[in-house]
C-alpha positions, 0 to 999 in steps of 0.5 A, a space after each residue: 843567214 841574219 835573217 834566218 837566225 832573226 826569224 829564228 830568235 823572233 819565233 822562239 821569244 814569242 813562243 815562249 812569252 806566251 803570246 803564241 800558244 798551241 791550240 788543237 783544232 778538233 776542240 776548236 768549233 770551226 763556226 765564228 759564233 760558236 768560238 765567240 761563245 766558247 771564249 765568253 764562258 771560258 772568259 777570254 776576250 779583250 778591250 782595247 787598253 785591257 790587252 793581257 787581262 783575262 775575265 773579269 769581275 761581273 757586278 749586279 745591281 740587282 742584287 745590292 738592296 742599296 742600289 735597288 731601293 736608290 733606283 725605286 726611289 728616284 723612279 720620278 726624276 729622269 736618270 743621267 748617269 748610273 754607273 753601278 762600278 763607280 758607285 753612283 746614280 745622277 739625275 737630269 735636271 728636271 722640274 716640276 712644272 715649267 719653272 726656271 728652276 731645276 735640280 739635279 740629285 745625285 746619290 754617291 755610294 760609300 759602302 754596300 752595307 745599310 747604314 746611316 754613312 753608305 750614302 751620299 746624297 747632294 742636291 744642286 739647283 739651277 736657275 736660270 734667267 735667260 737661256 745662257 744665263 743659269 746659276 748653279 747652287 748646292 743645296 743643303 737642307 733636309 731634302 737631302 737627310 729625306 731623301 737618304 732616309 727614305 733611300 735607307 728604309 726602302 733597302 732595309 725593307 728590301 733586304 728584309 724581303 730578300 731574306 725571307 725568300 731566301 729562307 722560304 728557298 732553303 730546303 734540306 737535303 736528306 744526309 745520304 744525298 
């Protein structure tokens, strides 16, 4: 009797808190791939550590002129970390020749707006005497500002081009449409 009461209690608790939800088999696809596609379209699913959260906001770097300009300006260097959600791009260590000095550039995005305080450019220099004996220093000179202003200028041009393309695409519909 106790087991039956306990089972009934568990069933009532799980059905009332939303863990179990009735699903009509006629409305759900039989094929697993189709079910996955339907769940993605509806924003369902979970990742470990995010159980209970639904869907999400998707961010696309291709729509951000600051991000696109930075990627274009840093295209000469190998990229190490590129995190749009975190707002940072960091290159790997690189040098021009086989010199013992390498640099790493980090760009932090403080806002998506195109303005002088929107990004922060940090340059580190690594000088190695031997393989294990390296010294890393932070560089504070005009190069930081030059990279920053080159990115800002490129971002302004990208935004201007995007706006002109958008203006050309805007087609007025008839009043009775």
